[in-house]
PyMOL commands that place a pseudoatom at each C-alpha (Angstrom):
pseudoatom trace, name=CA, resn=UNK, resi=1, chain=A, elem=C, hetatm=0, pos=[-29.619, 17.894, 37.248]
pseudoatom trace, name=CA, resn=UNK, resi=2, chain=A, elem=C, hetatm=0, pos=[-28.943, 15.746, 34.620]
pseudoatom trace, name=CA, resn=UNK, resi=3, chain=A, elem=C, hetatm=0, pos=[-27.152, 16.188, 31.462]
pseudoatom trace, name=CA, resn=UNK, resi=4, chain=A, elem=C, hetatm=0, pos=[-25.061, 13.837, 28.976]
pseudoatom trace, name=CA, resn=UNK, resi=5, chain=A, elem=C, hetatm=0, pos=[-21.158, 13.518, 28.805]
pseudoatom trace, name=CA, resn=UNK, resi=6, chain=A, elem=C, hetatm=0, pos=[-20.510, 15.189, 25.714]
pseudoatom trace, name=CA, resn=UNK, resi=7, chain=A, elem=C, hetatm=0, pos=[-16.149, 15.246, 25.926]
pseudoatom trace, name=CA, resn=UNK, resi=8, chain=A, elem=C, hetatm=0, pos=[-13.873, 14.053, 28.564]
pseudoatom trace, name=CA, resn=UNK, resi=9, chain=A, elem=C, hetatm=0, pos=[-10.540, 13.714, 28.940]
pseudoatom trace, name=CA, resn=UNK, resi=10, chain=A, elem=C, hetatm=0, pos=[-8.895, 11.033, 31.064]
pseudoatom trace, name=CA, resn=UNK, resi=11, chain=A, elem=C, hetatm=0, pos=[-5.336, 12.793, 31.393]
pseudoatom trace, name=CA, resn=UNK, resi=12, chain=A, elem=C, hetatm=0, pos=[-6.735, 15.710, 32.988]
pseudoatom trace, name=CA, resn=UNK, resi=13, chain=A, elem=C, hetatm=0, pos=[-9.785, 14.055, 34.259]
pseudoatom trace, name=CA, resn=UNK, resi=14, chain=A, elem=C, hetatm=0, pos=[-12.195, 16.758, 32.718]
pseudoatom trace, name=CA, resn=UNK, resi=15, chain=A, elem=C, hetatm=0, pos=[-14.388, 17.495, 29.828]
pseudoatom trace, name=CA, resn=UNK, resi=16, chain=A, elem=C, hetatm=0, pos=[-17.973, 19.044, 28.972]
pseudoatom trace, name=CA, resn=UNK, resi=17, chain=A, elem=C, hetatm=0, pos=[-21.343, 17.717, 29.720]
pseudoatom trace, name=CA, resn=UNK, resi=18, chain=A, elem=C, hetatm=0, pos=[-24.736, 19.023, 27.358]
pseudoatom trace, name=CA, resn=UNK, resi=19, chain=A, elem=C, hetatm=0, pos=[-27.509, 20.152, 29.088]
pseudoatom trace, name=CA, resn=UNK, resi=20, chain=A, elem=C, hetatm=0, pos=[-30.809, 19.154, 27.841]
pseudoatom trace, name=CA, resn=UNK, resi=21, chain=A, elem=C, hetatm=0, pos=[-31.369, 22.078, 26.176]
pseudoatom trace, name=CA, resn=UNK, resi=22, chain=A, elem=C, hetatm=0, pos=[-28.056, 21.469, 24.258]
pseudoatom trace, name=CA, resn=UNK, resi=23, chain=A, elem=C, hetatm=0, pos=[-25.850, 23.760, 25.996]
pseudoatom trace, name=CA, resn=UNK, resi=24, chain=A, elem=C, hetatm=0, pos=[-22.311, 22.949, 26.509]
pseudoatom trace, name=CA, resn=UNK, resi=25, chain=A, elem=C, hetatm=0, pos=[-20.908, 23.394, 30.755]
pseudoatom trace, name=CA, resn=UNK, resi=26, chain=A, elem=C, hetatm=0, pos=[-17.335, 22.369, 30.931]
pseudoatom trace, name=CA, resn=UNK, resi=27, chain=A, elem=C, hetatm=0, pos=[-16.141, 20.703, 33.952]
pseudoatom trace, name=CA, resn=UNK, resi=28, chain=A, elem=C, hetatm=0, pos=[-12.891, 20.599, 36.002]
pseudoatom trace, name=CA, resn=UNK, resi=29, chain=A, elem=C, hetatm=0, pos=[-10.801, 17.613, 37.600]
pseudoatom trace, name=CA, resn=UNK, resi=30, chain=A, elem=C, hetatm=0, pos=[-11.904, 18.751, 41.014]
pseudoatom trace, name=CA, resn=UNK, resi=31, chain=A, elem=C, hetatm=0, pos=[-15.942, 18.206, 39.983]
pseudoatom trace, name=CA, resn=UNK, resi=32, chain=A, elem=C, hetatm=0, pos=[-14.791, 14.640, 38.199]
pseudoatom trace, name=CA, resn=UNK, resi=33, chain=A, elem=C, hetatm=0, pos=[-12.778, 13.641, 41.450]
pseudoatom trace, name=CA, resn=UNK, resi=34, chain=A, elem=C, hetatm=0, pos=[-15.743, 15.038, 43.624]
pseudoatom trace, name=CA, resn=UNK, resi=35, chain=A, elem=C, hetatm=0, pos=[-18.028, 12.271, 41.873]
pseudoatom trace, name=CA, resn=UNK, resi=36, chain=A, elem=C, hetatm=0, pos=[-15.147, 9.172, 42.046]
pseudoatom trace, name=CA, resn=UNK, resi=37, chain=A, elem=C, hetatm=0, pos=[-15.631, 8.290, 39.084]
pseudoatom trace, name=CA, resn=UNK, resi=38, chain=A, elem=C, hetatm=0, pos=[-12.826, 6.620, 37.142]
pseudoatom trace, name=CA, resn=UNK, resi=39, chain=A, elem=C, hetatm=0, pos=[-14.102, 6.851, 33.287]
pseudoatom trace, name=CA, resn=UNK, resi=40, chain=A, elem=C, hetatm=0, pos=[-16.993, 8.479, 31.566]
pseudoatom trace, name=CA, resn=UNK, resi=41, chain=A, elem=C, hetatm=0, pos=[-17.733, 8.190, 28.232]
pseudoatom trace, name=CA, resn=UNK, resi=42, chain=A, elem=C, hetatm=0, pos=[-19.490, 10.559, 25.566]
pseudoatom trace, name=CA, resn=UNK, resi=43, chain=A, elem=C, hetatm=0, pos=[-22.872, 9.587, 25.726]
pseudoatom trace, name=CA, resn=UNK, resi=44, chain=A, elem=C, hetatm=0, pos=[-23.421, 8.817, 29.174]
pseudoatom trace, name=CA, resn=UNK, resi=45, chain=A, elem=C, hetatm=0, pos=[-25.865, 10.093, 31.360]
pseudoatom trace, name=CA, resn=UNK, resi=46, chain=A, elem=C, hetatm=0, pos=[-24.714, 11.586, 34.390]
pseudoatom trace, name=CA, resn=UNK, resi=47, chain=A, elem=C, hetatm=0, pos=[-26.017, 13.468, 37.615]
pseudoatom trace, name=CA, resn=UNK, resi=48, chain=A, elem=C, hetatm=0, pos=[-24.403, 17.060, 38.175]
pseudoatom trace, name=CA, resn=UNK, resi=49, chain=A, elem=C, hetatm=0, pos=[-24.730, 19.757, 40.587]
pseudoatom trace, name=CA, resn=UNK, resi=50, chain=A, elem=C, hetatm=0, pos=[-23.751, 23.050, 39.935]
pseudoatom trace, name=CA, resn=UNK, resi=51, chain=A, elem=C, hetatm=0, pos=[-23.202, 26.757, 41.632]
pseudoatom trace, name=CA, resn=UNK, resi=52, chain=A, elem=C, hetatm=0, pos=[-24.405, 30.016, 39.689]
pseudoatom trace, name=CA, resn=UNK, resi=53, chain=A, elem=C, hetatm=0, pos=[-26.471, 30.513, 37.082]
pseudoatom trace, name=CA, resn=UNK, resi=54, chain=A, elem=C, hetatm=0, pos=[-26.294, 31.468, 33.530]
pseudoatom trace, name=CA, resn=UNK, resi=55, chain=A, elem=C, hetatm=0, pos=[-22.527, 32.389, 32.092]
pseudoatom trace, name=CA, resn=UNK, resi=56, chain=A, elem=C, hetatm=0, pos=[-21.592, 31.560, 35.577]
pseudoatom trace, name=CA, resn=UNK, resi=57, chain=A, elem=C, hetatm=0, pos=[-22.743, 28.175, 36.012]
pseudoatom trace, name=CA, resn=UNK, resi=58, chain=A, elem=C, hetatm=0, pos=[-20.159, 26.201, 37.541]
pseudoatom trace, name=CA, resn=UNK, resi=59, chain=A, elem=C, hetatm=0, pos=[-20.254, 22.165, 37.865]
pseudoatom trace, name=CA, resn=UNK, resi=60, chain=A, elem=C, hetatm=0, pos=[-19.272, 21.056, 41.126]
pseudoatom trace, name=CA, resn=UNK, resi=61, chain=A, elem=C, hetatm=0, pos=[-19.934, 17.256, 40.736]
pseudoatom trace, name=CA, resn=UNK, resi=62, chain=A, elem=C, hetatm=0, pos=[-20.320, 14.586, 37.995]
pseudoatom trace, name=CA, resn=UNK, resi=63, chain=A, elem=C, hetatm=0, pos=[-21.679, 11.033, 38.760]
pseudoatom trace, name=CA, resn=UNK, resi=64, chain=A, elem=C, hetatm=0, pos=[-23.437, 8.506, 36.902]
pseudoatom trace, name=CA, resn=UNK, resi=65, chain=A, elem=C, hetatm=0, pos=[-27.157, 8.881, 36.345]
pseudoatom trace, name=CA, resn=UNK, resi=66, chain=A, elem=C, hetatm=0, pos=[-28.637, 5.859, 38.481]
pseudoatom trace, name=CA, resn=UNK, resi=67, chain=A, elem=C, hetatm=0, pos=[-32.505, 4.928, 38.229]
for i in range(1, 67): cmd.bond("trace and resi %d" % i, "trace and resi %d" % (i + 1))
show_as sticks, trace
zoom trace
């Protein structure tokens, strides 16, 4: 699944992404670290892996979208 980085806190290594429908979804440190990233800037296109659905949607991986 693809999304756009919305917020990112480098101290906690957590933040939020926006799904393509504009829904913000938070990600935690574990999801960020699983992707091997060092930094994330708002507006960057990312690939995410999720578990659950609707209100129980949980991001398990955040990485950069590559073509």
